[in-house]
Every structure is written in structure tokens, then in C-alpha cells.
C-alpha positions as CSV (number, residue, x, y, z in Angstrom):
1,M,-142.5,187.5,165.2
2,S,-141.7,183.8,165.1
3,T,-140.5,182.3,168.4
4,E,-139.9,178.8,167.2
5,L,-136.2,178.6,168.2
6,L,-136.5,180.4,171.5
7,P,-137.3,178.0,174.4
8,P,-140.3,178.7,176.8
9,V,-139.4,180.9,179.8
10,A,-140.8,180.6,183.3
11,P,-142.9,183.7,184.1
12,D,-141.0,184.5,187.3
13,V,-137.6,184.5,185.4
14,L,-138.8,187.1,182.9
15,A,-140.4,189.2,185.7
16,A,-137.2,189.2,187.7
17,A,-135.1,190.2,184.7
18,V,-137.4,193.2,184.0
19,E,-137.4,194.2,187.6
20,Q,-133.6,194.5,187.5
21,L,-133.6,197.1,184.7
22,S,-133.3,200.8,185.4
23,A,-136.1,203.1,184.5
24,R,-134.2,204.3,181.5
25,L,-133.7,200.8,180.2
26,R,-137.3,199.8,180.8
27,K,-138.4,202.5,178.3
28,K,-136.3,200.8,175.7
29,L,-137.4,197.2,176.4
30,D,-140.3,197.0,173.9
31,A,-138.1,198.2,171.0
32,A,-135.3,195.8,172.0
33,I,-137.6,192.8,172.0
34,T,-138.6,193.5,168.4
35,G,-136.5,191.3,166.1
36,C,-134.9,189.1,168.9
37,A,-136.6,186.0,167.6
38,D,-135.2,186.5,164.1
39,R,-131.7,186.8,165.4
40,A,-131.9,183.6,167.4
41,S,-129.8,180.6,166.4
42,A,-129.4,177.1,167.8
43,T,-126.1,175.7,169.0
44,T,-124.8,172.2,169.0
45,D,-125.2,171.8,172.7
46,G,-128.9,172.5,172.7
47,S,-128.6,176.2,173.7
48,V,-130.0,179.1,171.8
49,E,-128.0,182.3,171.2
50,V,-129.4,185.8,170.4
51,R,-126.9,188.3,169.1
52,F,-127.1,192.0,169.8
53,G,-124.4,193.5,167.6
54,E,-120.7,192.6,168.0
55,D,-120.4,193.0,171.7
56,A,-123.3,191.2,173.3
57,T,-124.7,187.7,173.0
58,V,-127.4,186.2,175.1
59,T,-127.4,182.4,175.6
60,L,-130.4,180.5,176.8
61,R,-129.8,177.0,178.2
62,P,-133.1,175.3,178.8
63,G,-133.3,172.4,181.3
64,P,-134.3,168.8,180.7
65,S,-137.9,169.9,180.4
66,G,-137.0,172.3,177.6
67,V,-138.0,175.3,179.8
68,V,-135.7,178.1,181.0
69,A,-136.8,177.8,184.7
70,H,-133.9,179.5,186.5
71,A,-132.2,182.9,186.1
72,E,-128.7,181.3,185.8
73,Q,-129.9,179.5,182.6
74,V,-129.8,182.9,180.8
75,V,-126.5,184.7,180.5
76,C,-125.3,187.7,178.5
77,S,-121.7,188.5,177.5
78,C,-122.0,192.3,178.0
79,L,-120.5,194.1,181.0
80,L,-123.9,195.1,182.5
81,A,-125.2,191.5,182.8
82,P,-127.3,190.3,184.4
83,R,-128.9,193.7,184.8
84,C,-128.8,194.4,181.1
85,L,-131.3,195.2,178.4
86,H,-130.1,192.3,176.2
87,R,-131.0,189.6,178.7
88,A,-134.4,191.0,179.4
89,A,-135.2,191.5,175.7
90,A,-134.3,187.9,174.8
91,L,-136.4,186.6,177.7
92,G,-139.3,188.9,176.7
93,A,-139.2,187.6,173.1
94,A,-139.4,183.9,174.2
95,P,-142.8,182.2,174.7
96,L,-144.1,181.9,178.2
97,A,-143.9,178.5,179.9
98,D,-147.1,177.0,181.4
99,G,-147.8,177.8,185.0
100,Q,-149.2,175.5,187.6
101,G,-152.7,176.2,186.4
102,D,-151.7,175.3,182.9
103,E,-149.8,172.1,183.5
104,P,-151.3,168.9,182.4
105,D,-152.6,166.6,185.1
106,V,-151.0,163.1,184.9
107,G,-152.0,162.1,188.4
108,E,-154.2,159.0,188.9
109,G,-153.5,158.2,185.2
110,A,-155.6,161.0,184.0
111,D,-154.2,163.1,181.2
112,P,-155.1,166.7,180.5
113,G,-158.0,167.7,178.3
114,T,-161.4,168.8,179.4
115,G,-163.0,166.9,176.6
116,G,-163.1,169.6,173.9
117,A,-160.9,170.2,171.0
118,D,-160.7,173.8,172.0
119,H,-160.5,173.1,175.7
120,P,-157.3,171.4,176.8
121,G,-157.1,170.5,180.4
122,T,-155.0,172.4,183.0
123,G,-154.9,170.0,185.8
124,E,-157.5,171.8,187.8
125,A,-160.6,170.1,189.1
126,D,-162.7,173.1,188.3
127,G,-160.6,175.0,185.7
128,P,-159.0,178.4,186.0
129,G,-160.9,181.6,186.0
130,A,-164.1,180.4,187.3
131,G,-164.3,183.5,189.4
132,A,-166.0,185.1,186.5
133,R,-169.1,183.3,187.7
134,G,-169.5,185.9,190.5
135,E,-171.6,188.8,189.7
136,A,-170.2,192.3,189.9
137,G,-171.5,194.9,192.2
138,A,-171.6,198.1,190.3
139,G,-172.6,200.3,193.2
140,D,-169.9,199.2,195.6
141,A,-166.7,201.2,195.4
142,H,-164.9,200.0,198.4
143,G,-162.3,197.5,197.3
144,P,-161.7,195.0,194.5
145,G,-163.8,192.4,196.3
146,A,-166.8,194.6,195.5
147,G,-166.9,193.2,192.0
148,A,-167.8,189.7,193.2
149,R,-170.5,190.2,195.8
150,G,-173.7,190.1,194.0
151,E,-175.6,191.3,191.0
152,A,-174.7,194.6,189.4
153,G,-176.1,197.4,191.5
154,T,-178.6,198.7,189.0
155,G,-181.9,197.9,190.7
156,E,-182.7,195.3,188.1
157,A,-183.5,191.7,188.6
158,P,-180.5,189.3,188.1
159,V,-179.8,188.5,184.5
160,G,-178.5,185.3,183.0
161,A,-179.7,183.0,185.8
162,A,-180.4,179.6,184.4
163,P,-183.3,177.7,185.8
164,D,-182.7,174.6,187.9
165,A,-182.1,171.6,185.8
166,A,-180.8,168.1,186.1
167,P,-177.0,167.8,185.8
168,G,-175.6,167.3,182.4
169,L,-173.0,165.0,181.0
170,T,-170.1,166.2,183.1
171,G,-171.0,164.0,186.0
172,P,-172.4,165.2,189.4
173,H,-169.4,164.2,191.5
174,A,-169.1,166.3,194.6
175,G,-165.7,167.0,196.2
176,P,-164.7,167.8,199.8
177,A,-165.7,171.0,201.4
178,P,-163.1,173.8,200.8
179,A,-161.0,175.4,203.5
180,P,-160.9,179.2,203.9
181,L,-158.1,181.1,202.2
182,T,-154.9,181.9,204.0
183,P,-153.5,185.4,204.6
184,A,-150.8,184.7,202.0
185,Q,-153.5,183.9,199.5
186,L,-155.4,187.0,200.2
187,H,-152.3,189.1,199.9
188,A,-151.5,187.4,196.5
189,A,-155.0,188.0,195.3
190,T,-154.8,191.7,196.2
191,A,-151.5,192.0,194.3
192,L,-153.0,190.2,191.3
193,W,-156.0,192.6,191.3
194,S,-153.7,195.7,191.4
195,A,-151.5,194.4,188.5
196,A,-154.6,193.4,186.4
197,A,-156.2,196.8,187.0
198,E,-153.1,198.6,185.9
199,A,-152.8,196.4,182.8
200,L,-156.4,197.1,181.9
201,S,-155.9,200.8,182.4
202,A,-152.9,200.7,180.1
203,G,-154.6,198.7,177.4
204,V,-152.9,196.9,174.5
205,T,-151.3,200.1,173.2
206,A,-149.4,200.7,176.5
207,G,-149.4,197.2,177.8
208,G,-145.8,196.4,176.8
209,A,-143.2,194.2,178.4
210,V,-143.0,196.2,181.6
211,V,-146.7,196.1,182.3
212,Q,-146.7,192.4,181.4
213,A,-143.8,191.8,183.8
214,E,-145.9,193.2,186.7
215,L,-148.7,190.8,185.8
216,L,-146.2,187.9,185.7
217,R,-144.7,188.9,189.0
218,A,-148.2,188.8,190.5
219,A,-148.9,185.5,188.8
220,H,-145.8,184.0,190.4
221,T,-146.9,185.3,193.8
222,A,-150.2,183.6,193.2
223,R,-148.4,180.4,192.3
224,L,-146.4,180.5,195.6
225,A,-149.6,181.1,197.5
226,A,-151.2,178.0,195.9
227,L,-153.7,180.0,193.7
228,P,-153.2,178.1,190.3
229,R,-156.5,179.3,188.9
230,A,-155.6,182.9,189.4
231,E,-152.1,182.3,188.0
232,A,-153.5,180.6,184.9
233,A,-155.9,183.5,184.3
234,A,-153.0,186.0,184.6
235,L,-150.9,184.1,182.1
236,R,-153.8,184.0,179.6
237,V,-154.0,187.8,179.8
238,V,-150.3,188.2,179.3
239,R,-150.4,185.9,176.3
240,G,-153.4,187.8,174.9
241,L,-151.6,191.1,175.3
242,R,-148.6,189.7,173.5
243,A,-150.6,188.4,170.6
244,A,-152.6,191.6,170.3
245,R,-149.5,193.7,170.2
246,E,-147.9,191.4,167.6
247,R,-151.2,191.3,165.6
248,S,-151.0,187.5,165.6
249,E,-153.2,185.6,163.3
250,G,-156.5,184.5,164.9
251,Q,-156.2,186.9,167.8
252,R,-159.5,188.4,168.8
253,L,-159.9,191.5,171.0
254,G,-163.0,190.0,172.4
255,D,-161.0,187.0,173.7
256,L,-158.7,189.3,175.5
257,A,-161.6,191.2,177.0
258,D,-163.0,187.9,178.3
259,A,-159.6,187.0,179.7
260,F,-159.5,190.3,181.6
261,R,-163.0,189.8,182.9
262,E,-162.1,186.3,184.2
263,L,-158.9,187.6,185.8
264,L,-160.5,190.6,187.5
265,A,-163.6,188.7,188.6
266,G,-161.5,185.9,190.0
267,A,-159.2,188.2,191.9
268,A,-162.1,190.2,193.2
269,L,-163.8,187.1,194.5
270,L,-160.6,186.1,196.3
271,C,-160.0,189.6,197.7
272,S,-163.5,189.7,199.1
273,G,-162.4,187.2,201.8
274,S,-165.7,185.3,201.3
275,A,-164.4,182.8,198.8
276,G,-163.5,179.3,199.9
277,A,-160.4,177.4,198.7
278,G,-162.4,176.0,195.8
279,A,-162.0,179.4,194.2
280,A,-158.2,178.9,194.3
281,G,-158.3,175.9,192.1
282,S,-155.9,172.9,192.5
283,V,-152.7,171.9,190.7
284,R,-153.6,168.3,190.6
285,R,-157.1,166.9,190.0
286,A,-158.5,165.3,193.1
287,Y,-160.0,161.8,192.7
288,E,-162.4,160.0,195.0
289,Q,-163.5,156.4,195.1
290,G,-166.4,155.8,192.8
291,G,-166.9,152.0,193.6
292,S,-168.0,149.8,190.7
293,L,-169.2,151.5,187.5
294,R,-170.6,150.4,184.2
295,V,-169.9,153.0,181.5
296,Y,-170.8,153.1,177.8
297,G,-169.1,155.0,175.0
298,L,-170.8,158.0,173.5
299,C,-168.1,159.4,171.2
300,R,-164.5,160.6,171.0
301,E,-163.1,163.9,170.0
302,P,-159.6,165.2,169.2
303,V,-158.0,167.7,171.7
304,L,-155.7,170.3,170.3
305,S,-154.4,173.2,172.3
306,A,-152.6,176.4,171.5
307,T,-149.8,175.4,173.9
308,G,-148.7,172.3,171.9
309,Y,-150.8,169.6,173.6
310,G,-152.7,167.0,171.6
311,G,-154.7,163.9,172.2
312,V,-158.2,162.5,172.5
313,T,-161.1,162.6,175.0
314,T,-163.7,159.8,175.0
315,H,-167.1,160.7,176.4
316,L,-168.9,158.0,178.4
317,V,-172.3,157.7,180.1
318,G,-173.0,155.6,183.2
319,A,-176.0,153.4,183.8
320,D,-177.5,156.2,185.9
321,G,-177.1,158.8,183.1
322,A,-174.1,160.5,184.7
323,G,-171.3,161.6,182.3
324,Y,-167.7,160.6,182.5
325,T,-164.6,161.1,180.4
326,V,-161.3,159.3,179.7
327,S,-158.6,161.5,178.2
328,D,-155.2,161.0,176.8
329,V,-153.5,164.4,176.1
330,R,-149.8,165.0,176.0
331,P,-147.3,167.2,174.2
332,G,-147.4,166.5,170.5
333,G,-149.8,169.0,168.9
334,L,-151.8,168.1,165.8
335,A,-150.0,164.8,165.0
336,R,-150.8,163.4,168.4
337,A,-154.4,164.6,168.3
338,K,-154.9,162.8,165.0
339,G,-153.2,159.6,166.1
340,A,-154.5,159.4,169.6
341,G,-158.0,158.4,168.5
342,A,-156.7,154.8,168.0
343,A,-154.4,154.8,171.1
344,S,-154.9,152.3,173.9
345,V,-157.0,153.3,176.9
346,A,-154.8,153.6,180.0
347,L,-157.4,152.5,182.5
348,G,-157.3,149.5,184.7
349,G,-155.6,147.2,182.2
350,A,-158.4,147.6,179.7
351,T,-157.6,146.1,176.3
352,L,-159.6,148.7,174.3
353,D,-158.4,151.6,172.3
354,H,-160.2,154.9,172.3
355,A,-162.0,154.1,169.0
356,G,-163.3,150.8,170.6
357,L,-164.2,152.5,173.9
358,A,-166.3,155.2,172.1
359,R,-168.4,152.4,170.6
360,G,-168.1,149.9,173.5
361,G,-168.2,149.9,177.3
362,L,-166.3,149.1,180.5
363,R,-167.1,147.6,183.8
364,I,-164.8,149.3,186.3
365,V,-164.0,148.0,189.7
366,G,-162.4,150.4,192.3
367,A,-163.1,153.3,190.0
368,T,-161.7,156.7,190.9
369,V,-163.6,159.8,189.7
370,S,-162.7,163.5,189.8
371,A,-165.2,166.2,190.5
372,D,-165.7,166.9,186.8
373,G,-166.4,163.2,186.0
374,R,-162.9,162.2,184.8
375,L,-162.0,158.6,185.4
376,G,-158.6,157.9,187.0
377,A,-156.3,155.0,186.5
378,G,-155.0,154.3,190.0
379,R,-153.3,151.1,191.0
380,G,-156.5,149.6,192.5
381,V,-158.5,150.2,189.3
382,S,-159.4,147.3,187.1
383,A,-161.6,147.4,184.0
384,T,-163.1,144.8,181.6
385,P,-164.7,145.5,178.3
386,L,-168.5,145.4,177.8
387,R,-170.7,145.4,174.8
388,G,-171.6,148.9,173.8
389,V,-175.1,150.3,173.6
390,D,-176.7,151.9,170.5
391,W,-177.8,155.5,170.7
392,S,-181.4,154.2,170.6
393,E,-180.8,152.1,173.7
394,E,-180.8,153.2,177.4
395,P,-179.0,154.9,179.0
396,V,-178.0,156.9,175.9
397,A,-181.5,157.2,174.4
398,A,-182.5,159.4,177.4
399,L,-180.0,162.0,176.2
400,F,-181.8,162.4,172.9
401,A,-185.3,162.3,174.4
402,R,-184.6,165.4,176.5
403,P,-186.1,168.7,175.2
404,V,-183.3,170.9,173.9
405,R,-184.4,173.9,176.0
406,E,-184.1,171.9,179.2
407,A,-180.8,170.5,178.1
408,M,-179.5,174.0,177.3
409,A,-180.6,175.2,180.7
410,A,-178.5,172.5,182.2
411,A,-175.6,173.5,180.1
412,L,-175.9,177.1,181.2
413,A,-176.1,176.0,184.8
414,D,-173.0,173.7,184.6
415,G,-170.8,176.3,182.9
416,G,-170.5,179.9,183.9
417,P,-169.6,182.7,181.5
418,G,-166.8,181.5,179.3
419,S,-167.0,177.9,180.5
420,A,-165.9,176.7,177.0
421,E,-162.5,178.4,177.2
422,P,-159.2,176.6,177.7
423,G,-158.9,175.1,181.3
424,R,-162.7,175.0,182.0
425,A,-164.9,171.9,182.4
426,P,-166.8,171.5,179.2
427,A,-170.5,172.4,178.8
428,S,-172.9,169.5,179.1
429,L,-173.3,167.4,176.0
430,L,-176.6,167.8,174.2
431,G,-178.3,165.3,171.9
432,C,-181.2,165.9,169.5
433,D,-182.7,164.7,166.3
434,V,-182.6,167.3,163.5
435,E,-183.5,167.8,159.9
436,V,-180.9,169.5,157.6
437,I,-182.1,172.7,155.9
438,G,-178.9,173.8,154.2
439,A,-175.7,175.8,154.5
440,A,-175.6,179.4,155.7
441,G,-172.1,180.7,155.5
442,D,-169.8,178.4,157.4
443,A,-172.7,176.8,159.4
444,V,-175.2,174.1,158.7
445,V,-178.8,175.2,159.5
446,V,-180.9,172.4,161.0
447,R,-184.3,172.3,162.6
448,V,-184.9,170.2,165.7
449,A,-187.4,167.5,165.3
450,A,-191.1,168.0,166.4
451,E,-191.2,171.6,165.2
452,G,-188.2,172.6,167.4
453,P,-186.0,175.6,167.0
454,L,-183.6,176.4,164.2
455,L,-180.0,175.6,165.2
456,R,-176.6,176.3,163.5
457,L,-174.1,173.5,163.5
458,R,-170.5,174.8,163.5
459,P,-167.2,172.8,163.6
460,A,-166.1,171.7,167.1
461,H,-162.6,172.6,166.0
462,P,-161.7,174.7,162.9
463,H,-158.3,173.2,162.1
464,P,-158.4,172.2,158.4
465,E,-156.6,168.9,159.0
466,L,-159.2,167.7,161.4
467,P,-162.4,166.4,159.6
468,H,-165.0,168.4,161.6
469,A,-165.5,171.1,158.9
470,A,-165.3,168.8,155.9
471,N,-168.0,166.5,157.5
472,L,-170.3,169.4,158.1
473,R,-169.9,170.6,154.5
474,R,-170.9,167.2,153.2
475,I,-173.9,167.1,155.6
476,A,-175.0,170.5,154.3
477,Q,-175.2,169.1,150.8
478,H,-178.1,166.9,151.8
479,P,-181.1,169.1,152.7
480,G,-183.9,167.0,154.0
481,L,-181.6,164.6,155.7
482,V,-182.6,163.7,159.3
483,L,-179.9,162.7,161.7
484,R,-179.1,162.3,165.4
485,V,-176.6,164.8,166.7
486,L,-174.5,164.8,169.8
487,G,-172.5,167.9,170.6
488,R,-171.6,170.7,172.9
489,P,-173.8,173.9,172.9
490,D,-171.8,177.0,172.2
491,L,-172.7,179.2,175.2
492,D,-171.4,182.4,173.5
493,R,-173.4,182.1,170.2
494,A,-177.1,182.1,169.7
495,A,-178.7,178.7,168.9
496,T,-175.3,177.1,168.0
497,L,-174.2,173.5,168.5
498,R,-170.7,172.2,168.1
499,P,-171.4,168.6,167.0
500,L,-169.0,165.8,168.1
501,A,-170.8,162.9,166.5
502,V,-173.8,162.1,164.3
503,G,-175.8,159.0,163.8
504,P,-179.0,157.8,162.0
505,V,-182.5,158.4,163.3
506,P,-184.2,155.1,164.1
507,G,-187.0,154.3,161.7
508,A,-186.3,157.2,159.3
509,A,-185.8,156.7,155.6
510,A,-183.8,159.8,154.7
511,T,-181.1,159.3,157.3
512,L,-177.4,158.2,157.5
513,R,-176.3,154.7,156.3
514,L,-173.2,154.1,158.4
515,P,-170.9,151.0,158.3
516,D,-171.6,148.3,160.8
517,E,-168.1,148.7,162.3
518,W,-169.0,152.3,163.3
519,K,-171.6,150.9,165.7
520,G,-174.3,153.4,164.8
521,H,-172.5,156.8,164.9
522,A,-169.7,158.7,163.3
523,D,-167.1,160.7,165.3
524,L,-166.8,163.9,163.3
525,G,-163.3,164.6,164.6
526,Y,-162.0,161.2,163.3
527,D,-164.4,159.5,160.9
528,R,-164.9,160.9,157.5
529,L,-168.4,160.8,155.9
530,Q,-168.5,159.7,152.3
531,G,-171.2,159.7,149.6
532,E,-172.3,156.1,150.3
533,H,-173.1,157.1,153.9
534,F,-176.0,159.2,152.7
535,P,-179.4,158.1,151.3
536,R,-180.1,158.5,147.6
537,G,-182.2,161.4,146.6
538,T,-181.0,163.9,149.1
539,A,-177.6,164.8,147.5
540,G,-177.5,168.2,145.9
541,G,-181.2,168.8,146.6
542,A,-181.7,172.6,146.9
543,P,-183.9,173.9,149.7
544,V,-187.0,175.7,148.7
545,G,-186.3,179.4,149.0
546,P,-183.3,180.9,150.9
547,V,-181.9,179.1,153.8
548,P,-182.9,180.8,157.1
549,S,-180.0,181.8,159.2
550,G,-181.8,181.2,162.5
551,P,-182.4,183.6,165.4
552,E,-179.8,186.4,166.0
553,P,-180.8,188.0,169.3
554,L,-177.2,189.1,170.0
555,A,-177.0,190.9,166.7
556,D,-180.5,192.4,167.1
557,A,-179.9,193.8,170.6
558,P,-177.8,196.9,171.1
559,L,-175.5,195.1,173.6
560,W,-172.9,195.0,170.9
561,R,-172.4,198.7,171.6
562,V,-171.4,197.9,175.2
563,R,-169.0,195.2,174.0
564,R,-167.5,197.7,171.6
565,L,-167.0,200.1,174.5
566,L,-165.4,197.4,176.7
567,E,-163.1,196.3,173.9
568,T,-162.2,199.9,173.2
569,G,-160.9,200.0,176.8
570,V,-158.9,196.8,176.3
571,A,-157.3,198.1,173.1
572,G,-156.7,201.7,174.0
573,G,-156.9,201.7,177.8
574,R,-158.6,204.1,180.1
575,R,-157.9,207.1,178.0
576,A,-159.7,205.6,175.0
577,V,-162.8,204.9,177.1
578,A,-162.8,208.5,178.5
579,E,-162.6,209.9,174.9
580,A,-165.4,207.6,173.8
581,G,-167.6,208.9,176.6
582,R,-167.2,212.6,175.8
583,G,-169.8,214.4,173.7
584,T,-173.1,212.8,172.8
585,D,-171.9,209.2,172.2
586,T,-172.6,208.0,175.8
587,A,-176.0,209.7,176.0
588,A,-177.0,208.1,172.7
589,L,-175.7,204.7,173.8
590,V,-177.7,204.9,177.1
591,A,-180.8,206.0,175.2
592,R,-180.6,203.0,172.8
593,L,-180.1,200.5,175.6
594,T,-182.9,202.0,177.7
595,R,-185.3,201.8,174.7
596,A,-184.4,198.1,174.3
597,G,-185.2,197.4,177.9
598,L,-181.5,197.3,178.9
599,G,-181.4,200.2,181.3
600,G,-179.0,198.4,183.6
601,A,-176.4,198.0,180.9
602,G,-176.8,201.7,180.0
603,H,-176.3,202.7,183.6
604,L,-173.1,200.7,183.9
605,A,-171.8,202.0,180.6
606,R,-172.3,205.5,181.7
607,A,-170.6,204.8,185.1
608,L,-167.6,203.3,183.2
609,T,-167.1,206.3,180.9
610,T,-167.5,208.7,183.9
611,E,-165.0,206.8,186.0
612,A,-162.5,206.6,183.0
613,D,-162.6,210.4,182.7
614,R,-162.3,211.0,186.5
615,R,-158.7,212.1,187.0
616,P,-158.7,214.5,190.1
617,R,-155.8,216.8,190.3
618,D,-154.5,219.3,193.0
619,A,-153.8,222.9,192.5
620,F,-150.4,222.1,190.9
621,G,-152.0,219.8,188.3
622,R,-150.8,216.6,190.0
623,L,-153.0,213.5,190.2
624,T,-154.5,213.1,193.6
625,D,-155.8,209.6,192.9
626,A,-153.7,207.6,190.3
627,S,-155.1,204.3,191.3
628,A,-156.8,202.2,188.6
629,D,-159.0,200.4,191.1
630,G,-162.2,202.4,190.5
631,Y,-161.8,202.2,186.7
632,A,-161.3,198.4,186.9
633,R,-164.3,197.9,189.1
634,A,-166.5,199.9,186.7
635,W,-165.2,198.0,183.7
636,L,-165.7,194.7,185.5
637,A,-169.2,195.5,186.5
638,S,-170.2,196.3,182.9
639,A,-168.3,193.3,181.5
640,V,-170.0,190.8,183.9
641,H,-173.4,192.3,183.3
642,L,-172.9,192.1,179.6
643,A,-171.8,188.4,179.8
644,A,-174.9,187.6,181.8
645,A,-177.2,189.5,179.5
646,E,-175.7,187.8,176.4
647,R,-176.1,184.4,178.0
648,T,-179.8,185.2,178.7
649,L,-180.3,186.0,175.0
650,V,-178.4,182.8,174.0
651,A,-180.7,180.7,176.2
652,A,-183.7,182.4,174.7
653,S,-182.5,181.5,171.2
654,W,-183.0,177.8,172.0
655,S,-186.7,178.2,172.6
């Protein structure tokens, strides 16, 4: 269903329209939404009309921002308006507008964008959904907060804990101590937990417009209570439910399962009463005085989000090795992402563009820095250009001298489960010298220098009009090539690095030959590698024997069976999990997990299927406990345990 003509709608406007419907009309809402977008037509005054036969026309009049933000901006010509099915259906077919947690941050001159092409910023200092970092307590069944109090109650040692390591290239910038949550915030979190639990129990098959509206109402309550992170997590779930029901291209059930995990874990953490205001997130990024700084460019990367934002993020490193970013992300999509690489840097009157900053440096006086290392452009900030440093010079050289296992441990510590998803601070950048072995599917297999592990290089952004994938394909044609790689480790895939830039290895013969104006590195999202950039004698060379694909601990472990069970629940709801748990399937699953040393995962999977099938009834066949809380707690405990176990295996693959 194409929604190109329909304007974005504020979540609370849609939720209110659905609430006004009678029970009879609510049953017809999903069918009424189908085909609305195809009947939409633009008018000369900027409005959009949706016709329902001869007697009813819904008119949507977006405001100056292009968003339908108020109920009076949507009118229907039928006699039942505004409590009519037509009005709710037209709103339900329109795309959702961004919430507070999704809005770009333009305060202090800092534009949105967390620094990843897949990771547009949301204006939060910490990013929405970080509540997923709390561990679920499987043995506690006394409220939603139980899912955030500690490790899963299985008697096992905690899984997925990363060892202590030095901070990575996101900048160790501490913020003020958070204040405790207010009663209104606790009430909003409880409402959000209940709505999310019911949506999970319904699943995609039954998660239609009415279920989504309840989530949107809870998200609006969270917005009013100043919980932008929770609001953003709820909106991601609603968008995921819509995409899954419409079978949108590129929609993955695993992404929706992860979104449910983040929403439930975040709400549980808030409901526990032990979370500080930091768990609530913030609408605008907070900046603190950073004094005078000298920063040097590392690379730049395009930012392209699914919500229509595009731009660039330039990564910098300070003289002390701390990481910083300067971003310029605004509405404009792909065109802006491609053009912003040469846009001027809006920072303290600096005369550089982003291409120059990525290969140069700045001396900043009166710098303002956010908690995640983003540089602000307040009135008191001034900046003057500096000569850039080569990747072989300090402070950049220290990044490539660090062992990859140690750097990966830092990345795992900096980013909790799912930290590379939209709205999160990006994982630490990782640098290493590698030798190209060859192509394996859509990845380039390389070996880290000094007999290091095998890694897979995958595009930082898959869009075909961005040069990431084309550059990697060209690199794969040169087995034996040695190069220096700077990228973001993929925390959800074994031994996988998403390279942002590459450069020559000092002193190596079979390495890149880059133009002088590129100052020693190529930004894979903007620069295009050509034949003359490679040494002679490596082009087309075939590797001896088959190209090894590298370690696959996630595929080898039976944890995929747990993920399949969790995704079954997301797709078919509680009933599907109950059916999957009947017979010998659950016993076989638990046995396989136990044999693999994953008894905790098996215990939680059994508890989930048992809870899904628990529907107590009285003597008249009526449900005595219709609440979805217990099922949601069991699902969350298994999901958090799975995420931690998978991350442990990912960390091991870098050894």
C-alpha cells in the first residue's frame, strides 16, 4: 500500500479517532483501511482527499510542518463524522509522524544523526530504547518491573557481560546525575507496558489498527509524561506491525521482535521504580562546556534514515583519543545524504566543508559537547582549521594499534543489545590492518594482520546509490591486498565489520595507492575506488582454494531455535507459542539447548510455552486471568537472555 500522497499523522490524532469508534465499527476498521491510500488525491490548496463511495469524502489538511497534528485538520462529509469509520480509516492509512523521541535535534547547532548510515539521530542524548540493556528476571512474576531487575533467574552466571575496557570513539563525556521519575512517568510507563503486552499477545496476525491505536495512546501518554525514549520505542513497534501486516519490502520479523524487546524492557525498567530519569531519555540533547579542543578528522559517512532524513556525519578524534562527531542531517532523504558530504561545517564559523574536515582538523574554543561526543555550535563557539593527521600519526595511529578483541570488548560495553538500531549512539569505531582473502557471498573475507581472526566486511549501508557496496566488491577482486580499515563492528553478526573508510598500510607493497588530495584514506560512502587505486598484480588474482567464510558461532549454536520461537510469538501471538509448545517440540528444544550447554535458554523457553498455554477458566468456561502480563514477562525474559547469549558468541568470534 503506497502512502506517498497521504500526509503524516500525529499518533495521538489517530488514537483518538479509533477511540471514538463503536465496537461494531472497530471490527471493520482494518478492512476499511485497505485501499485508502490508492483512493487519495491531492487538491489545489494542499489538502488530500480520500473518497469512500459517493456519500463520504475525508479531507486531510496538514499544517505548515506537513503533519496532521490536530483532530480538526481531518474532516469527513458523512453524517456520523467525526465518529465515523471513514475518518479513522483515512488516518490509519496515513504514515505516522515522528514523536518527540524521533524528532531531529537542532539545538546547539547539532543536527540529528548518530553517525551511522543506518542510525539516524532522534534528538536523545542516549537514544531510545536503551532499557533493553536491563536484564530480565525470569523467576519474578510480580509486575512488569520484574523484567528489568537482574539476570534471568536460571541459576546460571550472567551471559553477555563485556569485560572492562577503555572507552571507544564515542567520547567519554559524563552528564549530570538524573533525577528520580515522577508519579506521572511511572503511570505512563505502566500504561505502556500493558499496551505492549497486549500487542505482543495479539501478534502480527491480530495486531490491527485497534491494537496499534492502544499502543499509540500509551505512546502519547509517555510523551506527555516526558518519556521520549519510551514513546520512540512504541512508535517503532507500531511501524513494525504495520510493515509486517502489509508485507513491506525489507521488513524482517527479527527486527520487530527486537523492537518488542526494547519496548518491554524499557517499560519494565521504568515501572520498577528503580530507574533514574536517564532511562526516560531527553527530547533535546544536553550540551556541556568542553573548553578548548583540538580534533582531527577520521572519516565521514552518509546518513540515510527510513523516515526521510539524510545528511552526513564526520567522525573526529581528540588529542587524548576521545571520539567526537559533527553531523548535518535534515529532511531530504537520499539526495541530501549524497550532497551533504561536501556541505559546509556549521561549527563556530569554520570555513571547512565535511570533506575537508574528514581529512583536516579544528581548534575549537568554547566547545560544547554532548554526552555521546557530539560537538555543538553554540554562540560562544569558535573554530579555526588545523592541518589534519595521517592515519599513521598520533592520535589516530593508536586506534589501529589496539588489538581487535580489546576494541570489540569496548564496543560491546559502549552499546547494549541493539545499540546499532535507529536512535542509538553508535558502537565504537574499530581500526585494524587486514589482508583481503576474497568474496564470500555479499561479504569480503579478510584476515586481521599478525595472524588475527577472520572478519567479514559488509556494506555500512546497502542502498545501491551509495558507493559502499561497489567499493567492497572492487576490494574483493584483489586478494592479497593489505589495507587499513576503520569501521563499526556489527554487534548482531559474528566477526563482522561495517567499514566506513579504508587506507594504505604504511610500508606495505601490496596496498592502496590513493590520490594525494584524499589525504591517506577513502571514505567508502562518498569516494569511489578505481582500478588505478590498487597495486598491479593483485587484480583478478584467485585465492588458493575456497574462500573461508569465517566463524559462524550463531549458526552453529541451537539458539536459532529460541529466536524462531520468539518470532513465532511476534507473528502469531500467544496462541502460536502455545501451539508450538504442545507435543514433543518443547522437550526436544530444551534437550538440544541443554546438550549445547545452554540450559538457561532451555529453561526460559519452556517457561514461555507453559505460560502461553496457561489460560485458567472458571466452571462456566470464562477466563479467570485474561491479563497478558505473565506471558509478556516470560517472552521478555527469554528474549533478553537470547540477546545476551548471542552477543557473547559474537564477542567470541573476534578472538
